[in-house]
N, C-alpha and C positions, 0 to 999 in steps of 0.2 A: 786829897785833891783828885778829882776825876779828870780823865784824859779822853778825848774823842779820837776814835780811829775810823778810817774809811776803808772798806773792802768791797770788792766786786764779787757777787755771788749770782748764781742762776736764779731768775725770777721765780721759777716754779719751786725751787728748793726753799726760797725765802717764804713763799706763800704757805707751803706745807709745814715748815718749821714754825711759822707764826701761829698756824692753826693748832699745832701740838702744844705750843706754849700756852695758848689761850685755854686749851682743854685741861692742862695741869695747873693753871692758875698763876703763871709767871709771865714776865715780859721777855721778848727776845734779848734785850740787854741783860736781864738777870741770867738768862741761860748762858750767854756768852761769858759773863762774869764768873759763873759757876764753873764753866769749862776751863777758863784761864786759871782759876784758883786751884782746881784739881791738877792741872798741868804743872803748875808751880810746885804744888805739894809733892807730886810724884816724880818731878823732874823728867817728865815725858808725857806722852798722850795717856789719857785716862781710860783707854781701851786698846785692844789689839786690832789694828786695821786688817779687815778681811771681808770678803764678800758674804760669807756665811758663818758668822761667829758661832752659832749653835752647832753647826756641823764640825767645825774645827775644835771647839772647846769640849763638846759633850758627846761627839760621835753619833749624832742622830741623823736620820735621813732628812732630806729637804721637805718631804711631805710631812714628817713628824714636826719639824720646826715650824712649818706654815700652820699646821693644825693648832699648835700651842699658841702661836702668835694670834691667830684668829680667835681662839678661846679667851685669851687675855684681853684683847680689844673688846670683845663682847662683854666681859665682866666689867671693864672700865666704863663702857657706855651705860651698862645697867646701874652701876654705882653712881655715875654722874646724874642719870635720870632720877634715881631715888634720893638724890641730895646727900649721898654718903661721902663724897670727896671733900677733902679739906683743902682750902686755898693755900698755896705755899706763900709764906710771908717774906721769903728772901733770906731768912736767917737759918743757917745750918747748925 
């Protein structure tokens, strides 16, 4: 049985998150469901809250972390343009 929840979030955040969901082939509802499922499985947040996870986790500089992120985004965009990305079905 599905349950509906109502939450208030920043409009800009919703817009950006919805765009990311569209890029990876899932709906925002699926993303929230995945987040909740991981939270239940781990009995906590599925990530460590921090401003710069790459810096804390891997000891890299902000410039290095940004370069890696920019490169990864470029690769994802190229794969999307080439039709290489698989649409997520919602099943893990």
